[in-house]
PARO-974284 format. One record per residue (C-alpha): residue number from 0; residue in one letter; x, y, z. Coordinates in nm, 3 decimals, decimal comma. Layout:
N
<r lokol="NUM" martor="a" east="X" north="Y" up="Z"/>
...
This chain:
406
<r lokol="0" martor="m" east="10,087" north="17,227" up="6,302"/>
<r lokol="1" martor="t" east="9,845" north="17,060" up="6,538"/>
<r lokol="2" martor="a" east="9,951" north="16,813" up="6,815"/>
<r lokol="3" martor="i" east="9,770" north="16,508" up="6,809"/>
<r lokol="4" martor="i" east="9,808" north="16,339" up="7,144"/>
<r lokol="5" martor="v" east="9,809" north="15,982" up="7,059"/>
<r lokol="6" martor="s" east="9,681" north="15,740" up="7,346"/>
<r lokol="7" martor="i" east="9,652" north="15,435" up="7,158"/>
<r lokol="8" martor="l" east="9,678" north="15,069" up="7,133"/>
<r lokol="9" martor="a" east="10,029" north="14,934" up="7,036"/>
<r lokol="10" martor="a" east="10,066" north="14,751" up="6,713"/>
<r lokol="11" martor="l" east="10,268" north="14,458" up="6,679"/>
<r lokol="12" martor="g" east="10,416" north="14,206" up="6,504"/>
<r lokol="13" martor="i" east="10,643" north="13,930" up="6,564"/>
<r lokol="14" martor="g" east="10,515" north="13,667" up="6,814"/>
<r lokol="15" martor="g" east="10,277" north="13,884" up="6,980"/>
<r lokol="16" martor="g" east="9,979" north="14,068" up="6,925"/>
<r lokol="17" martor="v" east="9,729" north="14,343" up="7,023"/>
<r lokol="18" martor="m" east="9,550" north="14,491" up="6,717"/>
<r lokol="19" martor="l" east="9,863" north="14,372" up="6,661"/>
<r lokol="20" martor="a" east="9,895" north="14,221" up="6,985"/>
<r lokol="21" martor="s" east="10,143" north="14,136" up="7,233"/>
<r lokol="22" martor="g" east="10,273" north="13,846" up="7,427"/>
<r lokol="23" martor="g" east="10,115" north="13,493" up="7,417"/>
<r lokol="24" martor="s" east="9,888" north="13,397" up="7,141"/>
<r lokol="25" martor="g" east="9,823" north="13,735" up="6,947"/>
<r lokol="26" martor="g" east="9,985" north="13,894" up="6,635"/>
<r lokol="27" martor="s" east="9,997" north="14,173" up="6,385"/>
<r lokol="28" martor="s" east="9,662" north="14,317" up="6,272"/>
<r lokol="29" martor="g" east="9,546" north="14,295" up="5,899"/>
<r lokol="30" martor="g" east="9,726" north="14,612" up="5,772"/>
<r lokol="31" martor="a" east="9,955" north="14,571" up="5,456"/>
<r lokol="32" martor="a" east="10,266" north="14,460" up="5,325"/>
<r lokol="33" martor="v" east="10,467" north="14,501" up="5,019"/>
<r lokol="34" martor="v" east="10,591" north="14,151" up="4,898"/>
<r lokol="35" martor="a" east="10,916" north="14,234" up="4,723"/>
<r lokol="36" martor="p" east="11,210" north="14,439" up="4,839"/>
<r lokol="37" martor="v" east="11,158" north="14,807" up="4,815"/>
<r lokol="38" martor="n" east="11,412" north="15,079" up="4,848"/>
<r lokol="39" martor="p" east="11,287" north="15,383" up="5,017"/>
<r lokol="40" martor="g" east="11,447" north="15,715" up="5,018"/>
<r lokol="41" martor="t" east="11,619" north="15,924" up="4,740"/>
<r lokol="42" martor="g" east="11,927" north="15,753" up="4,749"/>
<r lokol="43" martor="g" east="12,032" north="15,475" up="4,511"/>
<r lokol="44" martor="g" east="12,026" north="15,121" up="4,620"/>
<r lokol="45" martor="g" east="12,169" north="14,792" up="4,483"/>
<r lokol="46" martor="s" east="12,166" north="14,424" up="4,519"/>
<r lokol="47" martor="n" east="12,475" north="14,217" up="4,687"/>
<r lokol="48" martor="t" east="12,454" north="13,829" up="4,608"/>
<r lokol="49" martor="g" east="12,693" north="13,591" up="4,752"/>
<r lokol="50" martor="g" east="12,752" north="13,307" up="4,997"/>
<r lokol="51" martor="s" east="12,871" north="13,520" up="5,277"/>
<r lokol="52" martor="i" east="12,638" north="13,725" up="5,523"/>
<r lokol="53" martor="q" east="12,546" north="14,072" up="5,406"/>
<r lokol="54" martor="s" east="12,437" north="14,230" up="5,695"/>
<r lokol="55" martor="g" east="12,522" north="14,427" up="6,011"/>
<r lokol="56" martor="k" east="12,807" north="14,307" up="6,221"/>
<r lokol="57" martor="l" east="12,557" north="14,152" up="6,510"/>
<r lokol="58" martor="l" east="12,456" north="13,893" up="6,261"/>
<r lokol="59" martor="k" east="12,768" north="13,847" up="6,102"/>
<r lokol="60" martor="t" east="12,951" north="13,757" up="6,402"/>
<r lokol="61" martor="l" east="12,731" north="13,613" up="6,675"/>
<r lokol="62" martor="s" east="12,534" north="13,266" up="6,676"/>
<r lokol="63" martor="s" east="12,138" north="13,349" up="6,775"/>
<r lokol="64" martor="n" east="12,245" north="13,198" up="7,105"/>
<r lokol="65" martor="n" east="12,377" north="13,531" up="7,205"/>
<r lokol="66" martor="i" east="12,144" north="13,747" up="7,044"/>
<r lokol="67" martor="q" east="11,789" north="13,855" up="7,188"/>
<r lokol="68" martor="t" east="11,533" north="13,964" up="6,953"/>
<r lokol="69" martor="i" east="11,245" north="14,185" up="7,078"/>
<r lokol="70" martor="t" east="10,902" north="14,337" up="6,987"/>
<r lokol="71" martor="e" east="10,649" north="14,511" up="7,191"/>
<r lokol="72" martor="g" east="10,892" north="14,434" up="7,506"/>
<r lokol="73" martor="s" east="10,840" north="14,042" up="7,431"/>
<r lokol="74" martor="q" east="11,127" north="13,815" up="7,356"/>
<r lokol="75" martor="v" east="11,113" north="13,647" up="6,996"/>
<r lokol="76" martor="n" east="11,222" north="13,325" up="6,887"/>
<r lokol="77" martor="m" east="11,527" north="13,382" up="6,622"/>
<r lokol="78" martor="t" east="11,757" north="13,110" up="6,500"/>
<r lokol="79" martor="k" east="12,027" north="13,162" up="6,264"/>
<r lokol="80" martor="s" east="12,211" north="12,899" up="6,048"/>
<r lokol="81" martor="g" east="12,479" north="12,967" up="5,802"/>
<r lokol="82" martor="k" east="12,366" north="13,291" up="5,642"/>
<r lokol="83" martor="n" east="11,994" north="13,216" up="5,721"/>
<r lokol="84" martor="i" east="11,777" north="13,372" up="6,002"/>
<r lokol="85" martor="s" east="11,446" north="13,231" up="6,094"/>
<r lokol="86" martor="l" east="11,189" north="13,409" up="6,285"/>
<r lokol="87" martor="e" east="10,861" north="13,318" up="6,412"/>
<r lokol="88" martor="l" east="10,570" north="13,524" up="6,266"/>
<r lokol="89" martor="s" east="10,227" north="13,593" up="6,398"/>
<r lokol="90" martor="v" east="10,027" north="13,588" up="6,053"/>
<r lokol="91" martor="y" east="9,714" north="13,515" up="5,900"/>
<r lokol="92" martor="a" east="9,734" north="13,151" up="5,887"/>
<r lokol="93" martor="p" east="9,520" north="12,851" up="5,879"/>
<r lokol="94" martor="i" east="9,401" north="12,671" up="6,203"/>
<r lokol="95" martor="k" east="9,325" north="12,318" up="6,194"/>
<r lokol="96" martor="v" east="8,997" north="12,255" up="6,318"/>
<r lokol="97" martor="a" east="8,942" north="11,852" up="6,183"/>
<r lokol="98" martor="n" east="9,056" north="11,655" up="5,930"/>
<r lokol="99" martor="n" east="9,141" north="11,821" up="5,624"/>
<r lokol="100" martor="s" east="8,934" north="12,112" up="5,735"/>
<r lokol="101" martor="y" east="9,062" north="12,453" up="5,856"/>
<r lokol="102" martor="q" east="8,947" north="12,814" up="5,967"/>
<r lokol="103" martor="t" east="9,132" north="13,117" up="5,966"/>
<r lokol="104" martor="n" east="9,264" north="13,306" up="6,279"/>
<r lokol="105" martor="d" east="9,139" north="13,650" up="6,294"/>
<r lokol="106" martor="i" east="9,070" north="13,788" up="6,657"/>
<r lokol="107" martor="f" east="8,814" north="14,067" up="6,628"/>
<r lokol="108" martor="q" east="8,744" north="14,308" up="6,912"/>
<r lokol="109" martor="t" east="8,515" north="14,621" up="6,959"/>
<r lokol="110" martor="a" east="8,556" north="14,974" up="7,038"/>
<r lokol="111" martor="g" east="8,256" north="15,136" up="7,085"/>
<r lokol="112" martor="s" east="8,060" north="15,064" up="6,774"/>
<r lokol="113" martor="r" east="8,334" north="14,961" up="6,581"/>
<r lokol="114" martor="k" east="8,462" north="14,625" up="6,544"/>
<r lokol="115" martor="y" east="8,820" north="14,562" up="6,399"/>
<r lokol="116" martor="v" east="9,119" north="14,277" up="6,372"/>
<r lokol="117" martor="w" east="9,271" north="14,259" up="6,694"/>
<r lokol="118" martor="g" east="9,515" north="14,015" up="6,623"/>
<r lokol="119" martor="f" east="9,574" north="13,647" up="6,533"/>
<r lokol="120" martor="t" east="9,525" north="13,331" up="6,715"/>
<r lokol="121" martor="k" east="9,889" north="13,172" up="6,718"/>
<r lokol="122" martor="p" east="9,914" north="12,863" up="6,487"/>
<r lokol="123" martor="s" east="10,047" north="12,581" up="6,637"/>
<r lokol="124" martor="p" east="10,350" north="12,493" up="6,546"/>
<r lokol="125" martor="a" east="10,423" north="12,860" up="6,474"/>
<r lokol="126" martor="v" east="10,474" north="13,007" up="6,145"/>
<r lokol="127" martor="k" east="10,871" north="13,018" up="6,082"/>
<r lokol="128" martor="t" east="11,008" north="13,216" up="5,772"/>
<r lokol="129" martor="t" east="11,350" north="13,183" up="5,692"/>
<r lokol="130" martor="f" east="11,538" north="13,487" up="5,532"/>
<r lokol="131" martor="d" east="11,824" north="13,487" up="5,345"/>
<r lokol="132" martor="l" east="12,117" north="13,718" up="5,460"/>
<r lokol="133" martor="g" east="12,324" north="13,636" up="5,159"/>
<r lokol="134" martor="t" east="12,110" north="13,822" up="4,916"/>
<r lokol="135" martor="m" east="12,040" north="14,206" up="4,987"/>
<r lokol="136" martor="t" east="11,873" north="14,467" up="4,831"/>
<r lokol="137" martor="s" east="11,993" north="14,820" up="4,998"/>
<r lokol="138" martor="s" east="11,895" north="15,159" up="5,001"/>
<r lokol="139" martor="n" east="12,013" north="15,448" up="5,171"/>
<r lokol="140" martor="v" east="11,806" north="15,413" up="5,494"/>
<r lokol="141" martor="a" east="11,775" north="15,004" up="5,506"/>
<r lokol="142" martor="d" east="11,889" north="14,665" up="5,364"/>
<r lokol="143" martor="f" east="11,626" north="14,430" up="5,231"/>
<r lokol="144" martor="y" east="11,606" north="14,056" up="5,230"/>
<r lokol="145" martor="a" east="11,328" north="13,801" up="5,088"/>
<r lokol="146" martor="g" east="11,183" north="13,550" up="5,292"/>
<r lokol="147" martor="n" east="11,093" north="13,197" up="5,193"/>
<r lokol="148" martor="t" east="10,761" north="13,146" up="5,033"/>
<r lokol="149" martor="k" east="10,534" north="12,934" up="5,251"/>
<r lokol="150" martor="t" east="10,274" north="12,707" up="5,096"/>
<r lokol="151" martor="q" east="10,010" north="12,474" up="5,216"/>
<r lokol="152" martor="f" east="9,698" north="12,268" up="5,068"/>
<r lokol="153" martor="l" east="9,380" north="12,287" up="5,250"/>
<r lokol="154" martor="g" east="9,072" north="12,087" up="5,172"/>
<r lokol="155" martor="t" east="8,824" north="12,298" up="5,303"/>
<r lokol="156" martor="l" east="8,847" north="12,660" up="5,465"/>
<r lokol="157" martor="t" east="8,619" north="12,862" up="5,651"/>
<r lokol="158" martor="t" east="8,698" north="13,237" up="5,655"/>
<r lokol="159" martor="t" east="8,540" north="13,507" up="5,886"/>
<r lokol="160" martor="s" east="8,588" north="13,870" up="5,805"/>
<r lokol="161" martor="l" east="8,463" north="14,208" up="5,868"/>
<r lokol="162" martor="k" east="8,154" north="14,335" up="5,665"/>
<r lokol="163" martor="q" east="8,051" north="14,723" up="5,742"/>
<r lokol="164" martor="k" east="8,152" north="14,879" up="6,039"/>
<r lokol="165" martor="t" east="8,025" north="14,605" up="6,296"/>
<r lokol="166" martor="g" east="7,908" north="14,282" up="6,080"/>
<r lokol="167" martor="m" east="8,089" north="13,974" up="6,004"/>
<r lokol="168" martor="l" east="8,082" north="13,766" up="5,707"/>
<r lokol="169" martor="t" east="8,147" north="13,384" up="5,698"/>
<r lokol="170" martor="l" east="8,236" north="13,213" up="5,378"/>
<r lokol="171" martor="t" east="8,356" north="12,871" up="5,289"/>
<r lokol="172" martor="n" east="8,570" north="12,736" up="5,002"/>
<r lokol="173" martor="e" east="8,698" north="12,384" up="4,908"/>
<r lokol="174" martor="n" east="9,050" north="12,306" up="4,763"/>
<r lokol="175" martor="v" east="9,237" north="12,612" up="4,878"/>
<r lokol="176" martor="t" east="9,610" north="12,667" up="4,874"/>
<r lokol="177" martor="w" east="9,751" north="12,943" up="5,143"/>
<r lokol="178" martor="t" east="10,040" north="13,104" up="5,058"/>
<r lokol="179" martor="l" east="10,288" north="13,347" up="5,287"/>
<r lokol="180" martor="t" east="10,540" north="13,580" up="5,155"/>
<r lokol="181" martor="s" east="10,765" north="13,821" up="5,347"/>
<r lokol="182" martor="n" east="11,054" north="14,060" up="5,351"/>
<r lokol="183" martor="l" east="11,292" north="14,168" up="5,637"/>
<r lokol="184" martor="a" east="11,451" north="14,511" up="5,660"/>
<r lokol="185" martor="l" east="11,767" north="14,585" up="5,886"/>
<r lokol="186" martor="g" east="11,907" north="14,908" up="5,937"/>
<r lokol="187" martor="g" east="12,225" north="14,827" up="6,161"/>
<r lokol="188" martor="r" east="12,443" north="14,810" up="5,908"/>
<r lokol="189" martor="l" east="12,426" north="15,140" up="5,727"/>
<r lokol="190" martor="l" east="12,408" north="15,308" up="6,052"/>
<r lokol="191" martor="g" east="12,732" north="15,147" up="6,166"/>
<r lokol="192" martor="l" east="12,607" north="14,946" up="6,471"/>
<r lokol="193" martor="e" east="12,846" north="14,675" up="6,600"/>
<r lokol="194" martor="n" east="12,678" north="14,515" up="6,885"/>
<r lokol="195" martor="s" east="12,301" north="14,566" up="6,788"/>
<r lokol="196" martor="d" east="12,065" north="14,574" up="6,511"/>
<r lokol="197" martor="f" east="11,695" north="14,692" up="6,439"/>
<r lokol="198" martor="g" east="11,408" north="14,698" up="6,164"/>
<r lokol="199" martor="y" east="11,093" north="14,547" up="6,057"/>
<r lokol="200" martor="y" east="10,933" north="14,278" up="5,826"/>
<r lokol="201" martor="t" east="10,623" north="14,280" up="5,613"/>
<r lokol="202" martor="w" east="10,420" north="13,973" up="5,496"/>
<r lokol="203" martor="l" east="10,122" north="13,898" up="5,257"/>
<r lokol="204" martor="s" east="9,913" north="13,607" up="5,326"/>
<r lokol="205" martor="r" east="9,653" north="13,502" up="5,096"/>
<r lokol="206" martor="y" east="9,405" north="13,215" up="5,030"/>
<r lokol="207" martor="t" east="9,338" north="13,109" up="4,666"/>
<r lokol="208" martor="n" east="9,173" north="12,850" up="4,431"/>
<r lokol="209" martor="s" east="8,974" north="12,845" up="4,099"/>
<r lokol="210" martor="s" east="8,749" north="13,101" up="4,190"/>
<r lokol="211" martor="m" east="8,830" north="13,306" up="4,518"/>
<r lokol="212" martor="e" east="9,077" north="13,573" up="4,361"/>
<r lokol="213" martor="s" east="8,799" north="13,647" up="4,080"/>
<r lokol="214" martor="s" east="8,550" north="13,686" up="4,352"/>
<r lokol="215" martor="s" east="8,411" north="14,014" up="4,465"/>
<r lokol="216" martor="e" east="8,517" north="13,892" up="4,785"/>
<r lokol="217" martor="s" east="8,858" north="13,836" up="4,729"/>
<r lokol="218" martor="k" east="9,007" north="14,114" up="4,940"/>
<r lokol="219" martor="r" east="8,868" north="13,924" up="5,222"/>
<r lokol="220" martor="y" east="9,098" north="13,628" up="5,155"/>
<r lokol="221" martor="r" east="9,423" north="13,823" up="5,186"/>
<r lokol="222" martor="r" east="9,577" north="14,000" up="5,462"/>
<r lokol="223" martor="y" east="9,880" north="14,244" up="5,458"/>
<r lokol="224" martor="s" east="10,079" north="14,351" up="5,756"/>
<r lokol="225" martor="s" east="10,405" north="14,438" up="5,929"/>
<r lokol="226" martor="g" east="10,585" north="14,431" up="6,261"/>
<r lokol="227" martor="q" east="10,899" north="14,555" up="6,410"/>
<r lokol="228" martor="f" east="11,178" north="14,440" up="6,649"/>
<r lokol="229" martor="y" east="11,529" north="14,498" up="6,759"/>
<r lokol="230" martor="m" east="11,814" north="14,275" up="6,864"/>
<r lokol="231" martor="f" east="12,134" north="14,294" up="7,082"/>
<r lokol="232" martor="d" east="12,411" north="14,110" up="7,201"/>
<r lokol="233" martor="t" east="12,289" north="13,999" up="7,536"/>
<r lokol="234" martor="s" east="12,629" north="14,008" up="7,694"/>
<r lokol="235" martor="k" east="12,669" north="14,404" up="7,629"/>
<r lokol="236" martor="q" east="12,342" north="14,528" up="7,751"/>
<r lokol="237" martor="l" east="12,372" north="14,798" up="7,993"/>
<r lokol="238" martor="m" east="12,270" north="14,692" up="8,311"/>
<r lokol="239" martor="a" east="12,101" north="14,913" up="8,592"/>
<r lokol="240" martor="s" east="12,408" north="14,884" up="8,822"/>
<r lokol="241" martor="k" east="12,622" north="15,068" up="8,551"/>
<r lokol="242" martor="y" east="12,365" north="15,363" up="8,488"/>
<r lokol="243" martor="n" east="12,650" north="15,564" up="8,641"/>
<r lokol="244" martor="r" east="12,798" north="15,514" up="8,321"/>
<r lokol="245" martor="y" east="12,737" north="15,852" up="8,214"/>
<r lokol="246" martor="a" east="12,894" north="16,062" up="8,490"/>
<r lokol="247" martor="a" east="13,094" north="16,288" up="8,297"/>
<r lokol="248" martor="t" east="12,768" north="16,442" up="8,125"/>
<r lokol="249" martor="s" east="12,546" north="16,424" up="8,454"/>
<r lokol="250" martor="n" east="12,421" north="16,078" up="8,376"/>
<r lokol="251" martor="i" east="12,256" north="16,225" up="8,092"/>
<r lokol="252" martor="a" east="12,322" north="16,034" up="7,773"/>
<r lokol="253" martor="a" east="12,203" north="16,161" up="7,405"/>
<r lokol="254" martor="f" east="12,171" north="15,915" up="7,086"/>
<r lokol="255" martor="t" east="12,106" north="16,016" up="6,708"/>
<r lokol="256" martor="g" east="12,032" north="15,778" up="6,440"/>
<r lokol="257" martor="k" east="11,749" north="15,634" up="6,230"/>
<r lokol="258" martor="a" east="11,406" north="15,498" up="6,233"/>
<r lokol="259" martor="i" east="11,279" north="15,301" up="5,964"/>
<r lokol="260" martor="g" east="10,918" north="15,084" up="5,963"/>
<r lokol="261" martor="a" east="10,591" north="15,064" up="5,779"/>
<r lokol="262" martor="i" east="10,258" north="15,224" up="5,768"/>
<r lokol="263" martor="n" east="9,968" north="15,046" up="5,626"/>
<r lokol="264" martor="y" east="9,571" north="15,028" up="5,699"/>
<r lokol="265" martor="l" east="9,268" north="14,818" up="5,738"/>
<r lokol="266" martor="n" east="8,947" north="14,933" up="5,608"/>
<r lokol="267" martor="n" east="8,704" north="14,796" up="5,853"/>
<r lokol="268" martor="n" east="8,397" north="14,870" up="5,617"/>
<r lokol="269" martor="c" east="8,477" north="14,634" up="5,360"/>
<r lokol="270" martor="g" east="8,784" north="14,421" up="5,506"/>
<r lokol="271" martor="g" east="9,027" north="14,549" up="5,242"/>
<r lokol="272" martor="n" east="9,421" north="14,613" up="5,315"/>
<r lokol="273" martor="s" east="9,649" north="14,888" up="5,134"/>
<r lokol="274" martor="a" east="9,995" north="14,815" up="5,032"/>
<r lokol="275" martor="t" east="10,255" north="14,881" up="5,297"/>
<r lokol="276" martor="n" east="10,427" north="15,201" up="5,263"/>
<r lokol="277" martor="d" east="10,796" north="15,213" up="5,394"/>
<r lokol="278" martor="l" east="10,856" north="15,487" up="5,675"/>
<r lokol="279" martor="y" east="11,177" north="15,657" up="5,739"/>
<r lokol="280" martor="g" east="11,310" north="15,933" up="5,945"/>
<r lokol="281" martor="d" east="11,581" north="16,053" up="6,201"/>
<r lokol="282" martor="i" east="11,562" north="15,983" up="6,562"/>
<r lokol="283" martor="t" east="11,701" north="16,159" up="6,858"/>
<r lokol="284" martor="l" east="11,692" north="16,054" up="7,217"/>
<r lokol="285" martor="s" east="11,818" north="16,165" up="7,540"/>
<r lokol="286" martor="l" east="11,852" north="15,933" up="7,857"/>
<r lokol="287" martor="n" east="11,831" north="16,106" up="8,200"/>
<r lokol="288" martor="f" east="11,961" north="15,811" up="8,415"/>
<r lokol="289" martor="n" east="11,917" north="16,055" up="8,736"/>
<r lokol="290" martor="t" east="11,549" north="16,109" up="8,716"/>
<r lokol="291" martor="k" east="11,492" north="15,769" up="8,487"/>
<r lokol="292" martor="q" east="11,305" north="15,953" up="8,205"/>
<r lokol="293" martor="l" east="11,344" north="15,936" up="7,836"/>
<r lokol="294" martor="s" east="11,270" north="16,206" up="7,583"/>
<r lokol="295" martor="g" east="11,301" north="16,232" up="7,200"/>
<r lokol="296" martor="n" east="11,179" north="16,267" up="6,876"/>
<r lokol="297" martor="i" east="11,122" north="16,099" up="6,494"/>
<r lokol="298" martor="t" east="11,186" north="16,388" up="6,252"/>
<r lokol="299" martor="n" east="11,182" north="16,436" up="5,870"/>
<r lokol="300" martor="t" east="10,944" north="16,136" up="5,865"/>
<r lokol="301" martor="k" east="10,847" north="16,047" up="5,539"/>
<r lokol="302" martor="f" east="10,662" north="15,709" up="5,382"/>
<r lokol="303" martor="g" east="10,613" north="15,586" up="5,016"/>
<r lokol="304" martor="n" east="10,943" north="15,713" up="4,930"/>
<r lokol="305" martor="s" east="10,825" north="16,090" up="4,940"/>
<r lokol="306" martor="y" east="10,506" north="16,181" up="5,143"/>
<r lokol="307" martor="a" east="10,572" north="16,354" up="5,452"/>
<r lokol="308" martor="w" east="10,432" north="16,238" up="5,749"/>
<r lokol="309" martor="y" east="10,398" north="16,312" up="6,116"/>
<r lokol="310" martor="d" east="10,668" north="16,415" up="6,355"/>
<r lokol="311" martor="i" east="10,672" north="16,220" up="6,667"/>
<r lokol="312" martor="a" east="10,752" north="16,321" up="7,028"/>
<r lokol="313" martor="l" east="10,835" north="16,028" up="7,272"/>
<r lokol="314" martor="t" east="10,877" north="16,027" up="7,634"/>
<r lokol="315" martor="g" east="10,914" north="15,725" up="7,865"/>
<r lokol="316" martor="s" east="11,093" north="15,606" up="8,165"/>
<r lokol="317" martor="i" east="11,405" north="15,403" up="8,233"/>
<r lokol="318" martor="n" east="11,377" north="15,099" up="8,443"/>
<r lokol="319" martor="n" east="11,542" north="15,033" up="8,757"/>
<r lokol="320" martor="e" east="11,611" north="14,659" up="8,743"/>
<r lokol="321" martor="i" east="11,709" north="14,457" up="8,440"/>
<r lokol="322" martor="t" east="11,622" north="14,083" up="8,440"/>
<r lokol="323" martor="n" east="11,637" north="13,832" up="8,174"/>
<r lokol="324" martor="n" east="11,726" north="14,080" up="7,929"/>
<r lokol="325" martor="s" east="11,440" north="14,297" up="7,969"/>
<r lokol="326" martor="p" east="11,445" north="14,645" up="7,814"/>
<r lokol="327" martor="n" east="11,625" north="14,951" up="7,965"/>
<r lokol="328" martor="f" east="11,338" north="15,166" up="7,874"/>
<r lokol="329" martor="l" east="10,974" north="15,211" up="7,802"/>
<r lokol="330" martor="i" east="10,818" north="15,437" up="7,550"/>
<r lokol="331" martor="t" east="10,489" north="15,546" up="7,769"/>
<r lokol="332" martor="n" east="10,369" north="15,854" up="7,559"/>
<r lokol="333" martor="i" east="10,384" north="15,953" up="7,208"/>
<r lokol="334" martor="v" east="10,251" north="16,292" up="7,033"/>
<r lokol="335" martor="l" east="10,197" north="16,324" up="6,674"/>
<r lokol="336" martor="s" east="10,260" north="16,688" up="6,518"/>
<r lokol="337" martor="g" east="10,207" north="16,804" up="6,151"/>
<r lokol="338" martor="s" east="9,924" north="16,786" up="5,892"/>
<r lokol="339" martor="p" east="9,999" north="16,530" up="5,646"/>
<r lokol="340" martor="s" east="9,784" north="16,496" up="5,327"/>
<r lokol="341" martor="r" east="9,767" north="16,148" up="5,318"/>
<r lokol="342" martor="l" east="9,700" north="15,899" up="5,600"/>
<r lokol="343" martor="p" east="9,617" north="16,152" up="5,868"/>
<r lokol="344" martor="i" east="9,500" north="16,017" up="6,205"/>
<r lokol="345" martor="e" east="9,194" north="16,183" up="6,385"/>
<r lokol="346" martor="n" east="9,203" north="16,259" up="6,754"/>
<r lokol="347" martor="n" east="8,922" north="15,977" up="6,799"/>
<r lokol="348" martor="v" east="9,220" north="15,734" up="6,818"/>
<r lokol="349" martor="v" east="9,194" north="15,339" up="6,948"/>
<r lokol="350" martor="n" east="9,239" north="15,319" up="7,312"/>
<r lokol="351" martor="h" east="9,458" north="15,084" up="7,476"/>
<r lokol="352" martor="l" east="9,349" north="14,737" up="7,529"/>
<r lokol="353" martor="g" east="9,552" north="14,596" up="7,801"/>
<r lokol="354" martor="m" east="9,875" north="14,774" up="7,688"/>
<r lokol="355" martor="d" east="10,029" north="15,073" up="7,853"/>
<r lokol="356" martor="t" east="10,330" north="15,150" up="7,632"/>
<r lokol="357" martor="y" east="10,419" north="15,233" up="7,280"/>
<r lokol="358" martor="g" east="10,732" north="15,026" up="7,273"/>
<r lokol="359" martor="s" east="11,049" north="14,968" up="7,446"/>
<r lokol="360" martor="g" east="11,432" north="14,982" up="7,394"/>
<r lokol="361" martor="v" east="11,796" north="14,877" up="7,529"/>
<r lokol="362" martor="v" east="12,121" north="15,036" up="7,570"/>
<r lokol="363" martor="v" east="12,412" north="14,822" up="7,473"/>
<r lokol="364" martor="e" east="12,789" north="14,904" up="7,583"/>
<r lokol="365" martor="g" east="13,053" north="14,964" up="7,319"/>
<r lokol="366" martor="s" east="13,420" north="14,921" up="7,332"/>
<r lokol="367" martor="s" east="13,418" north="15,297" up="7,472"/>
<r lokol="368" martor="i" east="13,115" north="15,507" up="7,585"/>
<r lokol="369" martor="s" east="13,135" north="15,689" up="7,262"/>
<r lokol="370" martor="k" east="13,056" north="15,380" up="7,087"/>
<r lokol="371" martor="d" east="12,756" north="15,287" up="7,273"/>
<r lokol="372" martor="e" east="12,430" north="15,209" up="7,090"/>
<r lokol="373" martor="v" east="12,049" north="15,223" up="7,165"/>
<r lokol="374" martor="v" east="11,798" north="15,007" up="6,962"/>
<r lokol="375" martor="g" east="11,423" north="14,976" up="7,022"/>
<r lokol="376" martor="e" east="11,084" north="14,969" up="6,877"/>
<r lokol="377" martor="i" east="10,746" north="15,192" up="6,870"/>
<r lokol="378" martor="a" east="10,399" north="15,062" up="6,737"/>
<r lokol="379" martor="f" east="10,071" north="15,220" up="6,759"/>
<r lokol="380" martor="t" east="9,752" north="15,247" up="6,570"/>
<r lokol="381" martor="g" east="9,507" north="15,550" up="6,503"/>
<r lokol="382" martor="h" east="9,172" north="15,590" up="6,343"/>
<r lokol="383" martor="n" east="9,013" north="15,771" up="6,056"/>
<r lokol="384" martor="t" east="8,665" north="15,812" up="5,927"/>
<r lokol="385" martor="t" east="8,683" north="16,005" up="5,631"/>
<r lokol="386" martor="l" east="8,916" north="15,824" up="5,411"/>
<r lokol="387" martor="a" east="8,820" north="15,548" up="5,165"/>
<r lokol="388" martor="g" east="8,449" north="15,518" up="5,281"/>
<r lokol="389" martor="g" east="8,574" north="15,568" up="5,664"/>
<r lokol="390" martor="n" east="8,672" north="15,352" up="5,934"/>
<r lokol="391" martor="l" east="9,026" north="15,297" up="5,871"/>
<r lokol="392" martor="f" east="9,235" north="15,185" up="6,132"/>
<r lokol="393" martor="i" east="9,632" north="15,311" up="6,039"/>
<r lokol="394" martor="n" east="9,898" north="15,073" up="6,176"/>
<r lokol="395" martor="t" east="10,243" north="15,202" up="6,219"/>
<r lokol="396" martor="h" east="10,589" north="14,996" up="6,304"/>
<r lokol="397" martor="i" east="10,888" north="15,139" up="6,361"/>
<r lokol="398" martor="g" east="11,231" north="15,015" up="6,485"/>
<r lokol="399" martor="f" east="11,496" north="15,245" up="6,549"/>
<r lokol="400" martor="g" east="11,873" north="15,259" up="6,609"/>
<r lokol="401" martor="a" east="12,129" north="15,543" up="6,755"/>
<r lokol="402" martor="k" east="12,459" north="15,590" up="6,826"/>
<r lokol="403" martor="k" east="12,610" north="15,801" up="7,118"/>
<r lokol="404" martor="s" east="12,626" north="16,166" up="7,029"/>
<r lokol="405" martor="n" east="12,772" north="16,343" up="7,370"/>
């Protein structure tokens, strides 16, 4: 097995953006997404429909005022009303430039000779999608919820997209309809988490009129992507003053759990996306509060229900100070090992563009030390020049949760 040291740009989703980006006006890169709930894994699944919330304990019992939602270390606006939650998504969306005139919001960046989608300019107001927690489709690794469909009529739309490796293509269409569909996956209920949750979302943004979908350029009017996040009860986050909580085990705490997410790609030769493949695996984490170091592994990693992908070794640092619900730890390096037959990543990966971490997470106190929890997120983007005509940017979004194991 060949180790690939991945030193690449983090890929993000809700609210912020670097290639999928982070913070402020960025968003998620053009990757790919399913537009209906899917059941990853080999276990059976089923649907629950009803007026009550079908979710983990966190969302069932707390208001959004007591829950912090984070992706790529940035706080995300999440609101809860009855059995519905709403999230701000950074997506491929229309930006108004004049009366009844719009343009698309891709942000492009260049790495060497390659141009790629870096993120999305955040629309104002932000795109908010509501997910119904009263209707759930469940598998053996995650619970899935459909988001409401958003539709907007646009008089004139100007799209700018990639053409070949470094070129650009600008097209104008009249009487266009913009549609956004999305889905949400949560892992906390199945893992038995009480004070936290984790997951990912997928979305499809498309522009249509009488001719766009039948056009040879139709792929340029669509974007598919995904993003990862975690949630926690802010009153139960482990503060730095309590880092001696694990004195009985030499201030080293081990956690085991699940990682769920999505993997997709953007072909920058033609601007086309693939459908998102759900990604899942097992995660182990060791937090050393003496040395302020983290280590861990994601193993048994599969995508698209059956295809084995890379194992992922994690290293990171524990923060000495927690302010305004900032993360307890950062993932500062990842190493991929294995030789997957599908969606392999080459050594020539995308470099950091303003990002120096791959994810973050928090430790959440339980009613006893044995019931403590960890939730977090990881995102990265790799490159491949040999698949589907070459110049693919492979985007990976992972949310994880784990329970105390020592």
